[in-house]
Structure formats: structure tokens, C-alpha cells
C-alpha positions as CSV (number, residue, x, y, z in Angstrom):
1,X,-4.9,13.6,-26.3
2,X,-4.0,11.1,-23.5
3,X,-4.0,12.4,-20.2
4,X,-0.5,12.1,-18.2
5,X,-0.7,10.5,-14.7
6,X,2.4,10.6,-12.3
7,X,2.6,7.4,-10.0
8,X,5.0,7.8,-6.9
9,X,6.3,4.5,-5.7
10,X,5.9,3.0,-9.4
11,X,8.4,0.6,-8.4
12,X,6.6,-0.7,-5.4
13,X,4.0,-3.7,-5.3
14,X,0.7,-1.4,-5.3
15,X,2.5,1.6,-7.7
16,X,3.7,-1.0,-10.1
17,X,0.0,-2.5,-10.6
18,X,-1.3,1.3,-10.9
19,X,1.0,2.0,-13.7
20,X,0.1,-1.3,-15.4
21,X,-3.8,-0.2,-14.8
22,X,-3.4,3.3,-15.8
23,X,-1.3,2.3,-19.2
24,X,-4.3,0.1,-20.0
25,X,-6.6,3.0,-19.8
26,X,-5.3,4.9,-22.3
27,X,-3.1,6.9,-20.2
28,X,0.7,8.3,-20.7
29,X,2.1,6.9,-17.3
30,X,5.2,9.1,-15.5
31,X,6.5,6.6,-12.7
32,X,8.8,7.9,-10.0
33,X,10.7,5.9,-7.3
34,X,13.9,6.3,-5.2
35,X,13.9,2.3,-5.1
36,X,14.8,2.0,-1.4
37,X,12.0,-0.6,-1.1
38,X,10.9,-0.8,-4.8
39,X,12.4,-2.8,-7.8
40,X,12.7,-2.5,-11.0
41,X,11.8,-5.8,-11.8
42,X,8.2,-4.6,-11.0
43,X,8.0,-2.7,-13.9
44,X,10.5,-3.7,-16.6
45,X,7.5,-4.6,-19.0
46,X,6.9,-1.0,-19.3
47,X,10.4,0.4,-19.8
48,X,9.7,-0.6,-23.8
49,X,6.4,1.4,-24.0
50,X,6.3,5.3,-25.7
51,X,3.5,5.9,-22.8
52,X,5.7,5.0,-20.2
53,X,8.8,7.0,-18.4
54,X,10.3,6.8,-15.0
55,X,12.4,9.0,-12.8
56,X,14.8,7.7,-10.3
57,X,14.0,10.1,-7.6
58,X,13.1,10.8,-3.9
59,X,10.1,13.0,-3.6
60,X,10.8,14.1,-0.5
61,X,13.4,16.5,-2.3
62,X,12.0,18.7,-4.6
63,X,10.0,17.2,-7.3
64,X,9.9,18.6,-10.9
65,X,8.5,17.1,-13.8
66,X,8.3,18.7,-17.3
67,X,5.1,19.3,-19.0
68,X,1.5,18.7,-18.5
69,X,0.2,16.5,-15.3
70,X,-3.5,15.7,-15.3
71,X,-3.2,13.4,-12.1
72,X,-0.7,12.5,-9.5
73,X,-0.9,9.4,-7.3
74,X,0.9,9.6,-4.3
75,X,2.2,6.2,-3.4
76,X,5.4,6.3,-2.4
77,X,6.3,5.2,1.3
78,X,7.7,2.4,3.2
79,X,4.6,0.2,3.8
80,X,5.5,-2.4,6.6
81,X,6.4,-2.6,10.1
82,X,9.6,-4.1,8.9
83,X,10.7,-0.8,7.0
84,X,9.2,1.5,9.7
85,X,11.9,-0.2,11.7
86,X,15.1,0.3,9.7
87,X,13.9,3.5,7.7
88,X,12.0,5.6,10.4
89,X,13.0,8.7,9.2
90,X,12.5,8.4,5.5
91,X,9.2,7.0,6.3
92,X,8.5,10.3,8.2
93,X,10.0,12.4,5.4
94,X,8.1,10.5,2.5
95,X,4.5,11.1,4.1
96,X,5.6,15.1,5.2
97,X,7.7,16.5,2.8
98,X,7.1,14.2,0.1
99,X,3.4,14.6,0.2
100,X,4.1,18.7,0.4
101,X,6.4,18.7,-2.4
102,X,4.0,17.1,-4.6
103,X,1.2,18.8,-3.9
104,X,3.0,21.9,-4.7
105,X,3.3,20.1,-7.9
106,X,-0.2,19.4,-8.4
107,X,-1.1,23.3,-7.6
108,X,1.5,24.3,-10.2
109,X,0.1,21.6,-13.1
110,X,-3.4,22.3,-11.8
111,X,-3.6,18.3,-11.6
112,X,-6.0,16.5,-9.5
113,X,-3.7,14.3,-6.6
114,X,-5.0,11.1,-4.9
115,X,-3.1,10.3,-1.8
116,X,-2.5,6.8,-0.5
117,X,-3.7,6.8,3.1
118,X,-4.0,3.7,5.4
119,X,-6.1,1.7,7.8
120,X,-3.2,2.3,10.1
121,X,-4.6,6.0,10.6
122,X,-7.1,3.9,13.1
123,X,-4.0,2.5,15.0
124,X,-5.3,-0.1,17.4
125,X,-8.9,0.2,16.8
126,X,-11.4,0.5,19.4
127,X,-14.3,0.6,17.0
128,X,-15.2,-2.4,14.9
129,X,-15.4,-2.4,11.8
130,X,-13.7,0.9,11.0
131,X,-16.1,3.6,9.6
132,X,-14.2,6.9,8.1
133,X,-15.6,9.0,10.7
134,X,-13.4,7.0,13.1
135,X,-10.4,9.1,14.4
136,X,-8.4,6.4,15.4
137,X,-6.3,5.0,18.6
138,X,-2.7,5.7,17.3
139,X,0.6,5.9,19.5
140,X,2.3,9.0,18.3
141,X,5.8,7.6,19.9
142,X,5.3,3.9,19.2
143,X,7.5,2.0,16.9
144,X,4.7,2.2,14.3
145,X,4.0,5.8,14.9
146,X,6.4,7.1,12.0
147,X,4.1,5.7,9.8
148,X,0.6,6.0,11.3
149,X,1.6,9.5,12.4
150,X,3.0,10.2,8.5
151,X,0.1,9.0,7.0
152,X,-2.0,11.3,9.1
153,X,-0.4,14.1,8.6
154,X,-0.7,13.5,5.0
155,X,-4.3,13.7,5.1
156,X,-4.4,17.0,7.1
157,X,-1.9,18.6,4.8
158,X,-3.8,17.1,1.6
159,X,-7.1,18.3,3.2
160,X,-5.6,21.9,4.0
161,X,-4.6,22.1,-0.1
162,X,-8.0,21.2,-0.6
163,X,-10.0,23.5,1.2
164,X,-7.1,26.4,1.4
165,X,-6.2,26.6,-2.2
166,X,-9.3,24.5,-3.9
167,X,-6.8,21.9,-5.2
168,X,-8.6,18.8,-6.6
169,X,-7.8,16.1,-4.2
170,X,-9.0,12.7,-3.0
171,X,-7.8,10.3,-0.1
172,X,-8.1,6.6,-0.5
173,X,-7.6,4.6,3.2
174,X,-5.7,1.2,2.1
175,X,-6.8,-1.9,4.3
176,X,-4.3,-5.0,4.0
177,X,-3.6,-5.7,0.3
178,X,-2.0,-8.7,-1.5
179,X,-0.9,-10.0,-4.5
180,X,1.6,-10.8,-7.1
181,X,5.1,-8.5,-7.1
182,X,4.8,-8.4,-3.0
183,X,8.3,-8.4,-1.2
184,X,8.9,-11.7,0.5
185,X,11.0,-10.0,3.1
186,X,8.9,-7.1,3.5
187,X,7.5,-8.5,7.1
188,X,3.5,-8.5,6.5
189,X,2.0,-11.8,7.1
190,X,0.8,-13.0,3.8
191,X,4.4,-12.9,2.4
192,X,6.0,-13.7,5.5
193,X,3.5,-17.1,5.8
194,X,4.1,-17.9,2.2
195,X,7.9,-17.4,2.3
196,X,8.1,-19.4,5.1
197,X,6.0,-22.4,3.8
198,X,8.2,-22.5,0.6
199,X,11.2,-22.1,2.6
200,X,10.2,-25.3,4.6
201,X,10.0,-23.5,7.9
202,X,7.4,-23.1,10.6
203,X,4.9,-20.2,10.4
204,X,5.4,-17.6,12.8
205,X,2.2,-16.1,14.3
206,X,2.3,-13.3,17.0
207,X,0.5,-13.0,20.2
208,X,-2.2,-16.2,20.1
209,X,-3.3,-15.6,16.7
210,X,-6.8,-14.6,17.6
211,X,-6.0,-11.1,16.2
212,X,-7.7,-10.2,12.8
213,X,-7.2,-8.9,9.4
214,X,-8.9,-8.5,6.2
215,X,-7.3,-9.2,3.0
216,X,-8.0,-7.4,-0.4
217,X,-6.8,-8.6,-3.7
218,X,-4.9,-5.9,-5.4
219,X,-7.0,-5.9,-8.8
220,X,-10.2,-5.2,-6.6
221,X,-7.9,-2.1,-5.0
222,X,-6.7,-0.9,-7.9
223,X,-10.4,-0.7,-9.6
224,X,-11.4,1.2,-5.9
225,X,-8.7,3.7,-6.5
226,X,-9.6,4.5,-9.9
227,X,-13.2,5.0,-9.2
228,X,-12.1,7.1,-6.3
229,X,-9.6,9.2,-8.3
230,X,-12.4,9.8,-11.0
231,X,-15.3,10.6,-8.5
232,X,-16.1,13.6,-7.2
233,X,-15.6,12.9,-3.3
234,X,-12.9,14.9,-1.6
235,X,-13.0,12.8,1.8
236,X,-11.4,9.7,2.7
237,X,-12.8,6.4,1.7
238,X,-12.0,3.1,3.1
239,X,-11.0,0.5,0.5
240,X,-10.5,-3.2,1.2
241,X,-12.1,-6.4,1.9
242,X,-14.7,-6.9,5.0
243,X,-14.5,-10.5,4.6
244,X,-12.2,-10.9,8.2
245,X,-9.9,-13.5,9.5
246,X,-7.7,-14.6,12.7
247,X,-4.4,-14.9,11.8
248,X,-4.3,-18.6,13.1
249,X,-7.0,-19.2,10.9
250,X,-5.4,-17.6,7.5
251,X,-1.9,-19.5,8.7
252,X,-4.2,-22.6,8.3
253,X,-5.3,-21.7,5.1
254,X,-1.7,-21.1,3.9
255,X,-0.5,-24.2,4.9
256,X,-3.2,-25.9,3.4
257,X,-2.6,-24.0,0.1
258,X,1.1,-24.6,-0.4
259,X,0.9,-28.2,1.0
260,X,3.2,-27.5,3.8
261,X,3.3,-29.9,6.6
262,X,5.1,-27.5,8.7
263,X,3.3,-26.2,12.2
264,X,2.4,-22.7,13.5
265,X,4.5,-21.4,16.5
266,X,3.4,-18.3,18.4
267,X,5.7,-15.7,19.3
268,X,4.8,-12.4,21.5
269,X,3.1,-9.9,20.0
270,X,4.7,-6.6,18.5
271,X,4.3,-3.5,20.6
272,X,0.9,-1.5,19.3
273,X,0.2,-4.2,16.9
274,X,-3.7,-3.9,16.3
275,X,-6.1,-6.1,17.5
276,X,-8.4,-6.2,15.1
277,X,-8.6,-4.8,11.6
278,X,-12.1,-4.7,8.8
279,X,-13.1,-1.8,6.6
280,X,-16.6,-0.3,6.9
281,X,-16.9,-0.3,2.9
282,X,-20.2,1.3,3.0
283,X,-19.4,5.1,1.3
284,X,-17.2,2.8,-1.2
285,X,-20.5,1.1,-2.0
286,X,-22.5,4.3,-2.2
287,X,-20.6,6.6,-3.7
288,X,-18.2,4.5,-6.1
289,X,-20.6,1.5,-6.6
290,X,-17.3,-0.7,-5.7
291,X,-17.1,-3.4,-3.8
292,X,-14.4,-6.7,-3.9
293,X,-15.0,-9.3,-6.5
294,X,-12.2,-11.6,-5.8
295,X,-12.4,-14.4,-3.1
296,X,-9.4,-14.9,-1.0
297,X,-9.4,-18.5,-1.8
298,X,-8.8,-17.3,-5.7
299,X,-6.7,-14.7,-5.1
300,X,-4.0,-16.7,-2.6
301,X,-4.1,-19.3,-5.6
302,X,-2.9,-16.3,-8.2
303,X,-0.3,-15.1,-5.2
304,X,1.0,-18.1,-4.5
305,X,1.5,-19.3,-7.8
306,X,3.7,-15.9,-8.4
307,X,5.8,-16.5,-5.4
308,X,6.7,-20.4,-6.5
309,X,8.0,-18.8,-9.8
310,X,10.8,-16.8,-7.5
311,X,14.7,-18.2,-7.6
312,X,16.0,-19.4,-4.0
313,X,18.3,-16.3,-3.9
314,X,14.8,-14.6,-4.0
315,X,13.3,-16.6,-1.5
316,X,15.6,-15.9,1.2
317,X,14.6,-13.2,3.2
318,X,17.2,-10.2,2.3
319,X,18.1,-6.6,3.5
320,X,17.4,-3.3,2.0
321,X,18.8,-1.9,-1.1
322,X,21.7,0.8,0.0
323,X,20.4,4.0,1.3
324,X,21.6,7.2,3.1
325,X,20.2,7.1,6.5
326,X,19.4,10.4,6.9
């Protein structure tokens, strides 16, 4: 009989790609999302499938799903700086209360649970590249703290359920990921640059553009997550692409890719913005036999083609869906 997997944040960028992958692998997928930052457009192609069901629900409230569940992947969370500033309390609640609710569900269903943690647990790192053993340099009361600390708590409570209750758990620390279905208005550098290029605006880089990021194409990330879920390893694992680039160089790549003739303008660096970000993926290589396969040039081309299909209305920066400010 087909195994059943619950994916929270199913209508989001990563969640929707995970739904696709698990359906392709023969699973029955239960998607869950409150649609604050997710979009049904990302999963509308799945609604006609008998292997897919969807719950419109906020996981920071009690979660009940009837029937057996074999795996839970917790990917519900706002995931970019613009989100944390607009919905800070929901960001904290989905990482804390939401994780607690889903761990309780996993315990009740005897399911294995994988949580989506993040490179943000390393904060503005003083160790480079970042191995899993690095404890991080996080400002708990800064503007990014609502996300960083929610994810650090998420790891802590997940490990507590693993050690105290014997629950099977997995922790993936995700580094910058990109690909089709990203929100153009989510404030992250890649959709921001491509959106500006398509709208004929100058590209806005922060600081002097010397800060670095490492971009992993979404298909590579999903493969790493899939392997980690099915592995026997319960400690955190970095999944990301160690190919590091400065923001200024990245802006130049986007201008070249899009054929735009705009210029790059520089604005002050936001508070606590990490100066460098690059995963040490030794563990992923050794434990999962995983490493990224898609080059940045190839992945950016696919992503740009996706953004070009958006209409003018979608290309305009827009506000959030309505939500309850609690």
C-alpha cells in the first residue's frame, strides 16, 4: 500500500516542489497550508489527482489529519526578511507552536518527521564555510531574530522529541534556494533582481555588494531532502550549493542573463544581514551521497524563463494576502 506523507507549507515554493516529488515517487500526499505566503497556483495541477488532498489550515493551531501518516515534512513558515517584518508573530508561532503540534501528531501516528531548518541558525557567521557543528552568531532581538530563533527552537524541540520520546526525526538546514514558483515580492535577492530587471528598474544591492551567498537549484535541494528523510541520520544536515558568489557579481549575472541595460545601485545594508553564507556539505556527501548537480547558469536560465511567463499584474510588487494580525 502506498505510504502517506503530510507536507506543511504545501502551497509555498519548496513545499509545492516536494509535493510533486513525493507524488512522482508513488506516495499519497496530504498538503497543508494557511496561504498567508503560499499560493494555490503552485499546486493547482495536483488537485485533479486522487493521490493528493489539501487542508487549508494554520499549523500553529491544533492539527488533526485522519488516517495513517508515515512521514511529516514541516515546511510551513514565512521564509524571507520581508515576511519576518510584516508577520513576525506568525513567524515565531509556526516555528514553535506549529512544530510542537506536528511533533505531537507524528508521535500519535508513529510517523517520521523532517523539519525544514535553515542556514539562518548560523546568523551572521564568524566561521566560514558553515559546518553543522557551528553554533551560530544570532541576534535574538534583532529584526531577523523572529525567524532565526523560531528555527533554532524548532531544532531544539525536535531533538527533544527524538531523545525523550524516541520519535524518528530529521533536520535539514537549507541554504539559499531558487527556482520556479518563488514569489517575486518575497524580498530575497534572486526574485528581487529578476523582478527589477523585467520591470526595467535598476537592480538594488545592499551594502557594497561584497557580501556572499551560495545558491542551490530547487531540484537539487529536493533530492537532498528526500535522501535525508529516508536516511538513518537524526542530527542536522546542511543542504545547499557551496558555489559562493558576491551579490555584486550575482547582479551582473542577472543583468547579462536578462539582457537588461539597467545599472546596479547600492543601498545601506539591513541590520544583521549575513556578510557571508556558504554551506559545508561534507556530511551530505558522506552520509547521503548527495551533492548539487545543476549549475547556477543552468538553474538561472530555467528560473528566468518561469518569471517571464508571469503577467504584468504578477510582476508588480504586491502586499500579502489578508491575514489576522495576532
